[in-house]
Each structure stands twice: as structure tokens, then as C-alpha cells.
N, C-alpha and C positions, 0 to 999 in steps of 0.2 A: 776871509778867504777860506775856502774849504779845499782841502788837500786829501789824496787817496792814499790810505794807508793798506799795505797788503801783509797779509800773514796766513801762516798754514794753520788750518783748523780741522782736526779730525781727517789730516791726510789731504785735505782740499785746500785750494787757495781760496781766500776769501778778501773782499775788498770792502773797506769801511771809510765813508766820508768823515773826515776830522776837520774841525774848525777850532784853531788855536786862539784863546780869547784873552789870554793874560798870562803874565809870568812875575815871579818875584825872586829876587836874589839876596842872599844873606852869606856873605863871604863865600865859603866853598860848598853851599847848599842853595838849593833853587827849587821852586815849584812852578810848574806850568800847567795853567788851566786850559782845557779844552772841552768841546762838545763833539760827541760821536753820533752820528745818524744811525738808528738801528734799522734792521729790515722791516720794520712795521711802521716805519716814517716818524718814529719818535727820536728825541734826543736825550742822550745820557751825559751826564756831567762827569768828566773825568779829570783827575789831577795826577800828574807825573811828578814823583819827588826824586830830584836828582842830587849827586854830590860829585865834585870835581876832584879828579885824580890827575895831576899833571896838567896837560893841556885838554883832556878830555872829560866830558860831562858823562856820567854813568847813571842810568835809572836805578833806584834801589827799592822804590816801592811805587805803587799804583793804586789809586782809590777810585772806584766807579760808584757814583750815587753814593759818597759818603763811607763806602765800605772798603777798607784798606786790605790789600793782598797780605802785606806783612802782619797786620793786627790780626786777621783771619787765621794765618798759620800759627802765630803765637798763641791764640785761644786754642787750637786745636792741640798743639804740642803741649801745652799747660795742662789740658785734660788727660792726656796719655801719661803725662809724667805722674799727675796726681793718682790716677788709677793703677798704673804699673810703676815705673821708675825712669830715670833718664836712659839707663841701659835698654829698657823696654822700647823707649822711642827710637833708639838708634837701631836697634835690631828692626824694628817695623819699617824704618825708612829703607835700611839695606835690603830687607825683603821686597818692598816694593820696587826698588831700583832693579834688583835682580829679575823679578817678573817681567818689569817693562822692557828689559833688555832681550828677554825670550820671544816677545810678542812682536808680530811684524808692525803693529801701530803704536808700539812703546808707550809714549806719554798717556795716550788716550785710553790704553788698557790699564795703567795704574790709577788712573782717576777714577773708575767705574767701581773700584774696590771700596 
């Protein structure tokens, strides 16, 4: 079964067909496997990693074609900490948040840096 997932991308609404193909649960943690159809008609493998808090399941990581969002951020943060310091990382994040708050397209502007 394919479902439509809507999200805002660069200030516009985008629709992506998603097919959920499996799930596994281990206590308060779960993984949901899906396939997302791209604009070019191809499929991308996606894994949502979730953690249960109370009665709600919250997504804490997303992997697309084996590339983890959390792992990607961790690698970037490690590089900044090695080149500068933890304080340098915090200052850089605060600056990007401040820059994004000043721009009309916010998040998209922060990503371009």
C-alpha cells in the first residue's frame, strides 16, 4: 500500500508516495522500513527509528539509502569539535539559528551555508 506524505520543502508543499514495507519493535525502540518514490520514478529505501515515550512513538533518526541523519550530524559535529572546540560548535549552531531567524525562509537559508 502506498500512502502520500506531505511536507514543506523550501517553502512549498511537496507530496511523496511512501510504501511501508516492514517494522520491528524491541521494547521501547522500533524501526519502520519504507520505500519512497522519487520525482524521477525511482525508489529510495528509508528507515525511521523510533523511541516510545509514554504512549507516543517519536522519530529520533531517519536513514535514506543507508545514510543516517543522526550519524551525518554526529560526523559533522565531530569535525568541528576537532578543528575548534565544543564551545566553537555551540557558537556556530547559535549563529546559524540566529541567521535563520532573520531570513524569511529560515531553515533553507541556514542549510545553504
